[in-house]
N, C-alpha and C positions, 0 to 999 in steps of 0.2 A: 603852492610851494614847489611844484615840479616844473614850473615854467623855466625855459632855458634862455639866457641871454649870452649869445656867443661872444659879443664884444666884451662883457663883463669877465669872461674867463681869460681872455687875452690880456685884459688890464690887470688881472691878478698876477700873470706871469711877469709883467713889467715891474712888479714890486719886489723882485728878488733881492735887491740890496736891502730893502727894509726887513725882509725875513731874517737875514743874517743879523741885523742890528737888534731885532726883537729876541732872536735866539741867544745872543750874547747877554742880553739883559736878564732873561730868565736863568741862564746858565750861572751868571754871577750871583743871583739871589739864592738859588737852591743848591749850588754846588761850588761853594766858595774854596774848598780845599782840593778840587780836582786839578791836577797839575798837567793833564794832557792838553794839547791844543784843541780848540773847539771842534775843528774839522773831524777829529777822531770820533767824537760823539755821534755824528751822523753817518759815519761809515759802518754799515751793519755788522761786518765781520769783527771789527774792533770793538763795537758796542757789545757784542755777545761775550767777549773775553775780558771786558773792563774789570769784572769783579774777581777774576781768576787769581791774580797776585794776592789779593786780601785773603782768599780762601786757602791758598797754599800756605800763606804765613800762619794761619790758624790751623793748619793741618787738616783742613776740610777737603780731603783729596777726592772723594767721590763726586761731589758737585762740581769741583773744578775740572775733573777729567770729562764729566758730562758737557759742561759748557764749552770746552775745547772741541769736543766731538761734534757738537751742534754747529759750531763755527766752521769747521772743516766741511761738514755735510752740506751746509748751506752756501758755501763759498761761490759755487757757480751762479747760483740765483742771485746772490748778493752783487756779484759783478754785473750781471745783466741789469739790475736795478740801478747801479751806479752809472752804467752806460746810458740808460734811458734818461736819468736825471742830467747827465752831461749834455745829451742831445738837446734837452729842453733849454738849458742854460745857454748853450752855443746858438741855438735858433734865436733866442731872445736878444743875445748880444749882437747878432748879425742882422737883426731886424727881419728874420725870416719866420715863416709860419711853422709852428711845431705841431705835428699830427700825432696825437697819443693813440694808444691801442684802443681806446674808447673814450667817451666823454666822462672824465672823472667827476665833473661837477654834479652830474645827475645820477650817476650810478657807482657801484662798487663791486669789483669782481671777487668772488670767493677765494680766500687764500687756501693754499694746499701745503701740507707738511712735507710732501715728496716732490711735487712738480718742480722741475728745473734743478733739483739737488743731484748729488752723486748717486742717489738711489732711484732716480728717475726711471731708468731702463729696468731696473729690477722690479719695480712696481707695475710696470706695463706688462700685462699678461702675455702680450704678443712677443715680447723680448726677454722676459724673465726666465731664469732657469728653474724657478718654482712657481709655475702658473696658478696653482691653487691658492698659494700664500699671497701672491701678487693680486689676485682677485679679491681676497679678504681685506688686505691693506687698502686697496683702491676704494672698496665699498665703504670702509670706515675713515677714509681720508676726507672728512667733511668739517664743517665749521660749527662753532657754538650756536650760530643762528639757526642751524638745522637740527636742533635738540628741542626737548620739551621746554627748556628755558627760553629758547627763541620763540616758541609759541606763546609763552606767557608775555614776553616783551611785545610781540605782535599785537596781542589782545590789549594789553595795558595801554599802549601808545596808539592804538587804532591805526595800524600801519597797513597800507595797501602795497602789494608788490607787483612789479612787472619785470620783464626781461629785456636785456640789451646785449646785442651781439658784440663780441670783441675780437681782436686780432691775436689774442693769447692762445697758443696751442694747448690742447689737452694733453695729458700723459699718453693717451692712446693714439694721438694723432700721427699719421704717416704721410709720406709724399703722395702715395696712392690713394689714401682715404683720410684726407685732412679733416680735423674736427677742432672746434675752438671753444674755449670757456665762455659761458654765459654770465654776464654781469647781472646784478640785481639793482633795480631802481626801487627805493623806499620812499613812499609818500606818507608823511605823518603830520599830525596837527601841530606838533612842536618840533623845533630844531633839534632839541635833546633827544627826542624820540628817533628821529632820523639818524642822528650821529650814533646812537646806542646801537641800532641795527647795523650801521656800517662797521662800527668797532667789532661787533660780534661776528660779522662776516669776514673780518680780517683775522679772526682768532681760530685756530684749528683745534679740534678735539684731541688729536694725538699730540700736538705741541703742548697743550695744556696739561695733558697727562704726563708727558716727559718732564716738564718743569715741576709739576707736583711731586713726581718721584724724586728729583734732585733735591727738592726742598725738604721732603720726607727724610732723605739720607742725612741732610744737615741737622734736622730736628732729632733724629736718633743719636747722632754724635753729641749733641748738647745734653740730652737727657742722661746718656751714659757717663757724661762728665760731671753730673750732679746738678744740673740746672733744673729749675722748677718745671715740671712737666706741663702743667696747665698754662703757665706764663709762656713757655717756649712754644706750645702748640698755637696759641693765639698770635704770637708774634710771627710765626711761620705762615699762618694763614693770611695775615695782613700783608706780609711781604710778598707772597705769591699773588694774591689778588691785586694789590696795587701795582705790581710790576706789569701784569698782563693788561690791567685796565689802562695804565698809563700809556703803554705802547699802542694799545687798540685805539683809544680815543685820540691820542696824539697823531697817530698815523691817519686816522679817518678824517680829522679836521684838516690836516695838511694836504692830503690827497684831494679832498672836495674842493678846496680853494686854490691850491697851487700845483696840483698834478704830481708828477713823479718826484721832483725835488721837494715839494711840500710833504710828500709821504715820508721821505728819509728824514728830513728835518723834524717833522712832527713826531716821528717814532723816537728820534734821539731825545727830544725834550721830554717826551712822555716817560722814556726809560729813566731819565735823571730824576724826574719828579716822582715817579713811582718808587724808585729805590730809596728816596729820602723820606717817604711817608713813615716806614716802620721805625725810623729813629725818634719820631714824636712819641711813640708808645714805649720806648725803652725806659 
């Protein structure tokens, strides 16, 4: 399962027009009432604030403010992701070779809640005004795959891990002492097992906690307004889980087969699908 065919990866890039066609099909099926142009759904910053108008309309101000804050915080990293996707599209259109930060088909780099964001320098102990806090945040800026749940998944799907070097700079990297993120290669007996490991490696613990906090604020508002506590709790849990899983799996699938552009499109489709799942249980 871990054998690599470099020709296959390039062939996948050549399918970019088909990606958009498939994306439109999925979008029409799961999001018929969305009035935004499809391109907005794959732009990370816009995707993060897509639900803000609806929350403001329902006076759900804490989650709305939180989503806007996350969008602003992640804007620099989102822009870099867009530039990488553009570089891939441009190379494909001009018939040139696209050189990614690492081989996306065989590995997945661990996501970070802080790396590349507006808080990047603050979390770097070497540049932070609060070194002790920076060290604590950096230590805890890990992924779901690095938790006990990740250990369970590893055992369940009999996953073997190995490391792959990347060109992605670590938070602590400097010109004098450069260091780079190490990607993970997962070899499992099933494709689902591998994709699960990839999705969890793209999901940060802090990000999950923040989204959980925003969903908790929404839950408290509903309960104080007279909604059934048990029903609202279940719906909030489903909403949080489906959103995180949708973005994680969508991005993992897209990145594996189509690189940076696939990652963006996959997360967009995953976000749409994940946000629609709770409606089934209403």
